[in-house]
MIMAR-800100 format. One record per residue (C-alpha): residue number from 1; residue in three letters; x, y, z. Coordinates in steps of 0.5 Angstrom, whole numbers, plus 500, padded with zeros to 3 digits. Layout:
<rec><nr>NUM</nr><rest>ALA</rest><px>X</px><py>Y</py><pz>Z</pz></rec>
...
// end
This chain:
<rec><nr>1</nr><rest>UNK</rest><px>404</px><py>599</py><pz>743</pz></rec>
<rec><nr>2</nr><rest>UNK</rest><px>402</px><py>594</py><pz>738</pz></rec>
<rec><nr>3</nr><rest>UNK</rest><px>405</px><py>592</py><pz>732</pz></rec>
<rec><nr>4</nr><rest>UNK</rest><px>402</px><py>594</py><pz>725</pz></rec>
<rec><nr>5</nr><rest>UNK</rest><px>398</px><py>588</py><pz>722</pz></rec>
<rec><nr>6</nr><rest>UNK</rest><px>400</px><py>587</py><pz>715</pz></rec>
<rec><nr>7</nr><rest>UNK</rest><px>395</px><py>585</py><pz>710</pz></rec>
<rec><nr>8</nr><rest>UNK</rest><px>400</px><py>583</py><pz>705</pz></rec>
<rec><nr>9</nr><rest>UNK</rest><px>399</px><py>576</py><pz>706</pz></rec>
<rec><nr>10</nr><rest>UNK</rest><px>391</px><py>576</py><pz>705</pz></rec>
<rec><nr>11</nr><rest>UNK</rest><px>389</px><py>575</py><pz>698</pz></rec>
<rec><nr>12</nr><rest>UNK</rest><px>384</px><py>580</py><pz>695</pz></rec>
<rec><nr>13</nr><rest>UNK</rest><px>377</px><py>577</py><pz>692</pz></rec>
<rec><nr>14</nr><rest>UNK</rest><px>380</px><py>578</py><pz>685</pz></rec>
<rec><nr>15</nr><rest>UNK</rest><px>386</px><py>574</py><pz>687</pz></rec>
<rec><nr>16</nr><rest>UNK</rest><px>382</px><py>568</py><pz>690</pz></rec>
<rec><nr>17</nr><rest>UNK</rest><px>378</px><py>568</py><pz>683</pz></rec>
<rec><nr>18</nr><rest>UNK</rest><px>384</px><py>568</py><pz>679</pz></rec>
<rec><nr>19</nr><rest>UNK</rest><px>387</px><py>562</py><pz>683</pz></rec>
<rec><nr>20</nr><rest>UNK</rest><px>387</px><py>555</py><pz>681</pz></rec>
<rec><nr>21</nr><rest>UNK</rest><px>382</px><py>551</py><pz>684</pz></rec>
<rec><nr>22</nr><rest>UNK</rest><px>383</px><py>546</py><pz>689</pz></rec>
<rec><nr>23</nr><rest>UNK</rest><px>378</px><py>542</py><pz>687</pz></rec>
<rec><nr>24</nr><rest>UNK</rest><px>375</px><py>541</py><pz>680</pz></rec>
<rec><nr>25</nr><rest>UNK</rest><px>370</px><py>537</py><pz>677</pz></rec>
<rec><nr>26</nr><rest>UNK</rest><px>367</px><py>536</py><pz>670</pz></rec>
<rec><nr>27</nr><rest>UNK</rest><px>361</px><py>533</py><pz>668</pz></rec>
<rec><nr>28</nr><rest>UNK</rest><px>359</px><py>530</py><pz>675</pz></rec>
<rec><nr>29</nr><rest>UNK</rest><px>353</px><py>525</py><pz>675</pz></rec>
<rec><nr>30</nr><rest>UNK</rest><px>351</px><py>521</py><pz>681</pz></rec>
<rec><nr>31</nr><rest>UNK</rest><px>345</px><py>517</py><pz>682</pz></rec>
<rec><nr>32</nr><rest>UNK</rest><px>342</px><py>515</py><pz>689</pz></rec>
<rec><nr>33</nr><rest>UNK</rest><px>338</px><py>508</py><pz>689</pz></rec>
<rec><nr>34</nr><rest>UNK</rest><px>338</px><py>508</py><pz>681</pz></rec>
<rec><nr>35</nr><rest>UNK</rest><px>335</px><py>515</py><pz>681</pz></rec>
<rec><nr>36</nr><rest>UNK</rest><px>339</px><py>520</py><pz>677</pz></rec>
<rec><nr>37</nr><rest>UNK</rest><px>340</px><py>526</py><pz>682</pz></rec>
<rec><nr>38</nr><rest>UNK</rest><px>346</px><py>530</py><pz>679</pz></rec>
<rec><nr>39</nr><rest>UNK</rest><px>348</px><py>530</py><pz>672</pz></rec>
<rec><nr>40</nr><rest>UNK</rest><px>353</px><py>534</py><pz>668</pz></rec>
<rec><nr>41</nr><rest>UNK</rest><px>355</px><py>538</py><pz>674</pz></rec>
<rec><nr>42</nr><rest>UNK</rest><px>361</px><py>542</py><pz>673</pz></rec>
<rec><nr>43</nr><rest>UNK</rest><px>364</px><py>545</py><pz>679</pz></rec>
<rec><nr>44</nr><rest>UNK</rest><px>371</px><py>549</py><pz>681</pz></rec>
<rec><nr>45</nr><rest>UNK</rest><px>372</px><py>551</py><pz>688</pz></rec>
<rec><nr>46</nr><rest>UNK</rest><px>378</px><py>556</py><pz>689</pz></rec>
<rec><nr>47</nr><rest>UNK</rest><px>381</px><py>558</py><pz>696</pz></rec>
<rec><nr>48</nr><rest>UNK</rest><px>377</px><py>561</py><pz>701</pz></rec>
<rec><nr>49</nr><rest>UNK</rest><px>370</px><py>559</py><pz>697</pz></rec>
<rec><nr>50</nr><rest>UNK</rest><px>365</px><py>555</py><pz>701</pz></rec>
<rec><nr>51</nr><rest>UNK</rest><px>360</px><py>551</py><pz>696</pz></rec>
<rec><nr>52</nr><rest>UNK</rest><px>353</px><py>548</py><pz>698</pz></rec>
<rec><nr>53</nr><rest>UNK</rest><px>349</px><py>544</py><pz>693</pz></rec>
<rec><nr>54</nr><rest>UNK</rest><px>341</px><py>545</py><pz>693</pz></rec>
<rec><nr>55</nr><rest>UNK</rest><px>336</px><py>542</py><pz>690</pz></rec>
<rec><nr>56</nr><rest>UNK</rest><px>329</px><py>546</py><pz>689</pz></rec>
<rec><nr>57</nr><rest>UNK</rest><px>325</px><py>539</py><pz>691</pz></rec>
<rec><nr>58</nr><rest>UNK</rest><px>330</px><py>536</py><pz>695</pz></rec>
<rec><nr>59</nr><rest>UNK</rest><px>327</px><py>530</py><pz>700</pz></rec>
<rec><nr>60</nr><rest>UNK</rest><px>330</px><py>527</py><pz>705</pz></rec>
<rec><nr>61</nr><rest>UNK</rest><px>328</px><py>519</py><pz>706</pz></rec>
<rec><nr>62</nr><rest>UNK</rest><px>330</px><py>515</py><pz>712</pz></rec>
<rec><nr>63</nr><rest>UNK</rest><px>331</px><py>507</py><pz>711</pz></rec>
// end
């Protein structure tokens, strides 16, 4: 017989949304070879979240 698994330690989605962010960024600006690629970005990443930044016309270049 196996012991019941407790879900008490697993936070709910609502609890995660209310948790303090692990990473908090305000007004981020980034340039690549002198060209601005990000400007005025505000970002909070909370426990359990995964974040990706995507651009509508992203281009890859090789040196």
